[in-house]
DODO-85918 format. One record per residue (C-alpha): x, z, y. Coordinates in steps of 0.02 Angstrom, whole numbers, plus 32768, in hexadecimal, padded with zeros to 4 digits. Layout:
N
XZY...
***
This chain:
205
2D7F2888BCE22D082904BC872CE12872BC012D8F2849BBF12DB928FDBBC32D33290ABB4C2D6D2878BAF52E2528BEBAEC2DF22968BAA72D7E290EBA222E14288FB9FC2E88291FB9E12E232992B9762DF528FAB9032E752914B8732E78285EB84A2ED42847B8F22F5428BDB8DF2FD22851B8922FC027CCB91C2FD82850B9A4307828A5B94F30C327F5B949309A27DAB9FC30EE287BBA293189285BB9B8319D27BABA08318927FABAB932092874BA8D328427EDBA4A327C2796BAE83297282ABB51332B284DBAE6336C279BBAED33552796BBAA33B72842BBB4344227FCBB5734542759BBB5345B27C1BC4C34E82827BC00354B2795BBD435462749BC7D358627EEBCC4361027EABC3636402741BC62364F275ABD1936B927F1BCFA3730278ABC8837352703BD0337602780BD9137E127D0BD24382A2727BD03383026F2BDBB38872792BDDA39042782BD4F393026D4BD8F3942270CBE4039C72795BE0A3A1F2716BDAB3A2F2684BE233ABD2652BE803AC1266ABF343B402618BFB23B712667C0583BF52676C0D33C6C26F1C0B83CEA26E1C14F3CE5266AC1F43D96265DC23C3DB0263DC2F93DA2259BC34E3E442541C35B3E7724ADC3D13EE3241AC3943F10237DC3F83F3B22D3C3B23FB02277C41C3F2D21EFC4543E6F2223C43F3E6E22CCC4813E51236DC4353DE023B3C3B83D9F2465C3823DB4249CC2CF3D692536C27A3D9D2572C1C73D1A25CAC1643D06261BC0BB3C6F261EC03B3C4B2684BFAA3BCF2676BF163B7D272ABF313B07270FBE9A3B12273ABDE23B00268BBDB23B7425E0BDBB3B4F2589BE3F3B6224BCBE083B622423BE5F3B812460BF053B7623FBBF9B3B95243AC0533B9023F8C0FA3BDD244BC18A3BBD243AC24B3C092476C2E13BC32480C3993C482486C4283C0624CAC4D53B5C2485C5043B5423F7C48B3AF623E0C3EC3B28241BC33A3B812386C2EC3BC42367C24B3C732388C2213CE022FAC25F3CEC2252C1FE3C56228FC1873BDC220CC1533B3F2270C1433AC7222FC0BA3A552267C03C3A842300BFF53AB822DFBF353A562343BEA53B052341BE433BCA2348BE7B3C0423A4BDE63C4D242DBE603C3424EBBE1B3C4F258ABE663C502622BDF13C1026D8BE413C8D2724BEA33CFC268FBEBF3D2E2675BF783D4D25B6BFBE3D8C2576C05C3D5124E2C0D53D7124AAC17E3CEE245EC1FF3D4623ECC2843D0123B8C3213CF722FCC36F3D9022C8C3D83D9322CFC49C3DA0238CC4C73E2023D9C5433E842467C5293E4524B3C5C73D9C249CC5933DC024F4C4E53E0D2580C5453D7625A1C5AE3D00259BC5183D67261EC4BE3D30268AC5453C7D2666C5473BFC26B2C4EA3BA92636C46D3C1F25B2C49B3C3D257EC3F23BC72569C3483BDF253FC29E3B4E251CC2263B5F24FDC15F3ADC24ACC1043AF524D9C03D3A9E2483BFB43AB824AFBEF53A6A24CDBE573A572569BDE53A7724FFBD3F3AE92463BD163A4423F4BCFF3A182404BDBD3974242CBD99396424E2BDF2399F24ADBEA839CA251EBF2D39F32513BFF23A312585C0663A5F2556C1293ACE25D2C1883AE925C8C2423B61263BC2AB3B90262BC3653C262683C3B13C362705C43A3CC52706C4B03CEE27A2C4523D18274CC3C13C8A2793C3633C0A2711C30C3B582733C30C3AD526E1C2973A522671C2E539AD261BC2A139DD257EC25139462536C2933984254AC3443A272507C31539E4246CC2D539852436C376
***
């Protein structure tokens, strides 16, 4: 260590070596500056990306239920009765919802959630042409299978969580269908006529 220090002091004090040391110091300073500039550019890029994500989130469409009607009973003449529930939905976001496809399910009593009667469940289409501008309200109805009686319906109307409804929305934030969104809403009815939200994962079981 002592020999190295003596060599270093002698080397620095030699006027012939001064330009080389100045070049080395300048190169080191340039490397430090370049490293600092790269780190700052990374921070700026991350900040811009975060702002872009936040801006997209603010401008995206957002479909959600607006009102759920009360279950009603209809009895075809031959096959037994079925339960119908009218529901409304609205685009609560700022952007237009494009290519909307929705699947509605209903649960009656202790049964499982089943798709609305007569609906053939297949792959959700990426493009349908259906649009929903912000603040526009639309209406739909979910219908159970046939075979229920009026007495059973009346009993469930007085039972907590006797009926359930689940809506699975699929839509995009652009007409080309690049930015796809999916929202699932599940609600179950109390005997008081009030609806309560339930975890969609529990409804799917």
